[in-house]
C-alpha positions as CSV (number, residue, x, y, z in Angstrom):
1,M,40.2,23.2,94.5
2,N,41.0,20.8,91.7
3,T,43.2,18.6,93.9
4,K,41.6,15.1,94.3
5,L,42.7,13.2,97.4
6,T,42.4,9.6,98.6
7,A,42.1,8.7,102.3
8,L,42.1,5.6,104.6
9,I,40.4,5.9,108.0
10,V,41.6,3.4,110.6
11,D,39.6,2.9,113.8
12,D,38.4,-0.1,115.7
13,E,35.3,1.7,116.8
14,P,32.7,1.4,114.0
15,D,30.7,4.5,115.1
16,A,33.9,6.7,115.1
17,L,35.1,5.2,111.8
18,L,31.8,5.9,110.0
19,G,31.3,9.2,111.7
20,L,34.6,10.5,110.4
21,K,33.9,9.1,107.0
22,E,30.7,11.0,106.8
23,L,32.4,14.2,108.0
24,I,34.9,14.0,105.2
25,E,32.3,13.2,102.6
26,N,30.0,16.1,103.7
27,N,32.7,18.7,104.2
28,L,35.7,17.9,102.0
29,P,34.9,17.5,98.3
30,E,38.6,17.3,97.6
31,F,38.4,13.6,98.5
32,S,37.5,11.3,95.6
33,K,38.0,8.0,97.5
34,I,37.7,7.2,101.2
35,E,38.4,3.7,102.4
36,T,38.2,2.3,105.9
37,A,39.9,-0.4,108.1
38,E,39.0,-1.6,111.5
39,N,42.5,-2.6,112.7
40,A,46.1,-1.8,112.0
41,Q,47.0,-5.1,110.2
42,N,44.1,-4.8,107.8
43,A,45.1,-1.1,107.2
44,L,48.6,-2.2,106.4
45,E,47.5,-4.6,103.7
46,K,45.3,-1.9,102.1
47,I,48.0,0.7,102.2
48,I,50.5,-1.7,100.5
49,D,47.9,-2.4,97.8
50,S,47.0,1.3,97.2
51,T,48.8,4.0,99.2
52,P,46.3,6.8,100.2
53,D,47.3,10.4,100.3
54,I,46.2,10.8,103.9
55,L,45.9,8.2,106.6
56,F,43.4,9.2,109.4
57,L,44.8,6.9,112.1
58,D,43.3,6.1,115.5
59,I,46.0,5.6,118.2
60,Q,44.4,3.2,120.7
61,M,43.5,0.0,119.0
62,P,43.7,-3.7,120.2
63,I,46.7,-5.9,119.2
64,H,48.5,-3.1,117.2
65,D,48.1,0.6,117.9
66,G,48.4,3.5,115.5
67,F,52.1,4.1,116.4
68,W,52.9,0.4,115.4
69,L,51.3,1.0,112.0
70,A,53.2,4.3,111.5
71,D,56.5,2.5,112.3
72,K,55.7,-0.3,109.9
73,L,55.0,2.1,107.1
74,S,58.3,3.9,107.8
75,K,60.3,0.6,107.6
76,L,58.5,-0.2,104.4
77,K,59.4,3.2,103.0
78,I,55.7,4.0,102.3
79,N,55.5,7.8,102.6
80,T,51.8,8.4,103.2
81,D,50.8,11.4,105.3
82,I,49.3,10.6,108.7
83,I,46.8,12.5,110.7
84,F,46.5,10.8,114.1
85,V,43.0,10.7,115.7
86,T,43.0,10.6,119.5
87,A,40.6,10.7,122.4
88,Y,42.9,13.3,124.0
89,N,45.7,11.4,125.7
90,E,47.9,14.4,126.8
91,Y,51.1,12.4,126.6
92,A,50.3,11.0,123.1
93,I,49.5,14.5,121.8
94,E,52.8,15.8,123.1
95,A,54.6,12.9,121.3
96,I,52.7,13.7,118.1
97,R,53.5,17.4,118.2
98,H,57.2,16.6,119.0
99,S,57.3,14.4,115.9
100,A,55.7,17.0,113.6
101,F,52.6,14.8,112.8
102,D,49.2,16.4,112.6
103,F,46.3,15.2,114.8
104,L,42.6,15.5,115.5
105,V,40.9,15.1,118.8
106,K,37.8,12.9,119.2
107,P,35.0,13.7,118.7
108,V,36.3,15.3,115.5
109,D,35.2,18.9,114.9
110,P,34.4,19.6,111.2
111,D,36.4,22.9,111.3
112,E,39.4,21.2,112.8
113,L,39.2,18.5,110.1
114,K,39.2,21.1,107.4
115,N,42.1,22.9,109.0
116,A,44.2,19.7,109.2
117,V,43.5,18.9,105.5
118,N,44.4,22.5,104.5
119,R,47.7,22.2,106.4
120,Y,48.3,19.0,104.4
121,L,47.6,20.8,101.1
122,Q,50.0,23.6,102.0
123,L,52.7,21.1,102.9
124,I,52.6,19.1,99.7
125,N,53.3,22.4,97.8
126,G,56.4,23.0,99.9
127,Q,59.0,21.0,101.7
128,K,57.7,18.4,104.2
129,N,59.3,15.9,106.5
130,T,59.3,12.3,105.4
131,L,57.4,9.7,107.3
132,K,60.7,8.0,108.2
133,E,62.0,11.3,109.8
134,K,58.7,11.8,111.7
135,V,58.6,8.2,113.0
136,S,62.2,8.4,114.1
137,R,61.4,11.5,116.2
138,L,58.3,9.7,117.6
139,N,60.3,6.6,118.6
140,D,63.0,8.8,120.2
141,F,60.3,10.6,122.2
142,F,58.8,7.4,123.5
143,N,62.1,5.7,124.3
144,R,63.6,8.6,126.4
145,E,64.5,7.3,129.8
146,R,61.7,4.8,130.1
147,L,61.5,3.4,133.7
148,K,60.9,-0.2,134.6
149,F,58.3,-1.0,137.2
150,N,57.3,-4.5,138.5
151,S,53.7,-5.3,139.4
152,Q,51.8,-8.4,140.2
153,K,50.8,-8.7,136.6
154,G,54.3,-8.3,135.1
155,V,56.6,-5.5,134.0
156,T,55.5,-2.0,132.9
157,F,57.7,0.6,131.2
158,L,56.8,4.2,131.8
159,N,58.1,7.7,131.2
160,A,58.3,9.8,134.4
161,D,55.9,12.4,132.9
162,E,53.2,9.8,132.6
163,I,53.1,9.7,136.4
164,I,51.0,12.3,138.3
165,Y,51.7,11.1,141.8
166,C,52.7,8.1,143.8
167,E,50.8,6.9,146.9
168,A,52.0,4.5,149.6
169,Q,50.1,1.3,149.8
170,H,51.7,-0.6,152.7
171,N,54.7,-2.4,151.0
172,Y,53.5,-1.4,147.6
173,T,53.1,1.9,145.7
174,L,50.1,3.0,143.7
175,L,51.0,5.1,140.7
176,H,48.4,7.5,139.5
177,L,48.9,8.0,135.8
178,I,47.6,10.4,133.2
179,D,44.1,9.9,131.9
180,G,43.0,8.4,135.3
181,K,44.9,5.2,135.0
182,Q,46.5,3.5,138.0
183,L,49.3,0.9,138.5
184,L,50.1,-0.9,141.7
185,I,53.8,-1.7,141.8
186,T,55.6,-4.1,144.1
187,M,57.9,-1.4,145.6
188,Q,57.7,0.7,148.7
189,L,57.3,4.4,148.3
190,G,60.8,5.1,149.6
191,K,62.4,3.1,146.9
192,T,60.1,4.6,144.3
193,E,61.3,8.1,145.5
194,K,64.9,7.1,144.8
195,I,64.0,6.3,141.2
196,L,62.0,9.4,140.6
197,K,63.8,12.1,142.8
198,D,65.8,13.3,139.8
199,K,62.8,13.2,137.5
200,G,61.0,16.3,138.9
201,F,59.2,14.6,141.8
202,L,58.8,15.9,145.4
203,R,57.9,14.1,148.6
204,I,55.0,16.0,150.3
205,S,54.2,13.5,153.0
206,R,55.0,10.0,154.3
207,S,52.4,8.6,151.9
208,A,52.7,10.8,148.8
209,L,55.3,11.7,146.1
210,I,54.1,14.1,143.5
211,N,55.2,15.2,140.0
212,K,55.9,18.9,140.2
213,S,54.9,19.5,136.6
214,F,51.2,18.7,137.5
215,I,51.0,21.2,140.5
216,E,48.2,23.8,140.0
217,M,48.4,25.4,143.4
218,Y,49.3,25.0,147.1
219,N,46.8,26.0,149.8
220,R,48.8,27.2,152.7
221,K,45.8,27.5,155.0
222,R,44.5,24.0,154.3
223,R,48.0,22.6,153.8
224,T,47.0,20.9,150.6
225,V,48.4,20.7,147.1
226,I,46.2,20.5,144.0
227,L,47.4,18.5,141.0
228,T,45.7,18.7,137.7
229,D,45.7,16.5,134.6
230,T,43.6,17.0,131.5
231,L,40.6,15.2,132.8
232,Q,41.0,15.1,136.6
233,K,42.1,17.0,139.6
234,Y,43.6,15.7,142.9
235,E,43.9,17.4,146.3
236,L,46.5,15.9,148.6
237,K,47.4,16.7,152.2
238,T,50.9,17.7,152.9
239,S,53.0,17.2,156.0
240,F,54.8,20.1,157.7
241,T,58.1,19.1,156.0
242,G,56.2,18.7,152.7
243,S,54.8,22.2,153.0
244,K,58.2,23.7,153.5
245,R,59.4,21.9,150.4
246,L,56.5,23.2,148.3
247,L,57.1,26.8,149.5
248,K,60.7,26.6,148.3
249,L,59.6,25.9,144.7
């Protein structure tokens, strides 16, 4: 190909940043210039100074994440193309797909990298969505019915599909979230159920409320239900009433 591209890699992890830079240099001669930035603010300054063709953008970074930077670029009407780089947060990837962005999963596979760049090259020869349109869809996705939960540390806003199941902890409720995270909220399980009952959740026992979308199987003999996320699996005991509810699904 005669096309010469420029790129900016943004990642707060030096090893990941340099590793991706080497992958591009070794596998994609289309790139004539590859710059790097270790945080979103520094990246913003570099992009304003010299807009790259492609921005390889890490999502999880301190202070400002990758979505913050994408939103800033949209508001500044800087229409660079973004390929998000993620350590496989299932919810984040769903958001990226919904918004028509491309993405790479860490550790980045050379073939997937080539495929992503080839998709970019095909898009620039046809009609593509503007960054403003993509970011608008991304924001719409993240702002859909966000729920407010109080904890001892403050207030957290979540989407229902970030919660795998809820576990009673005396007068509190422990939320088990995607990617193994947990949040202890200052609310009894009964009140939590009232908030989530219309969001696809099912009470399976006095101590557990589950998100039906994560159900893998129900073991009638053991009277347990198995929930699976990308990286972990949970097996929970069900009550007699909870079992009847599961069998009706």
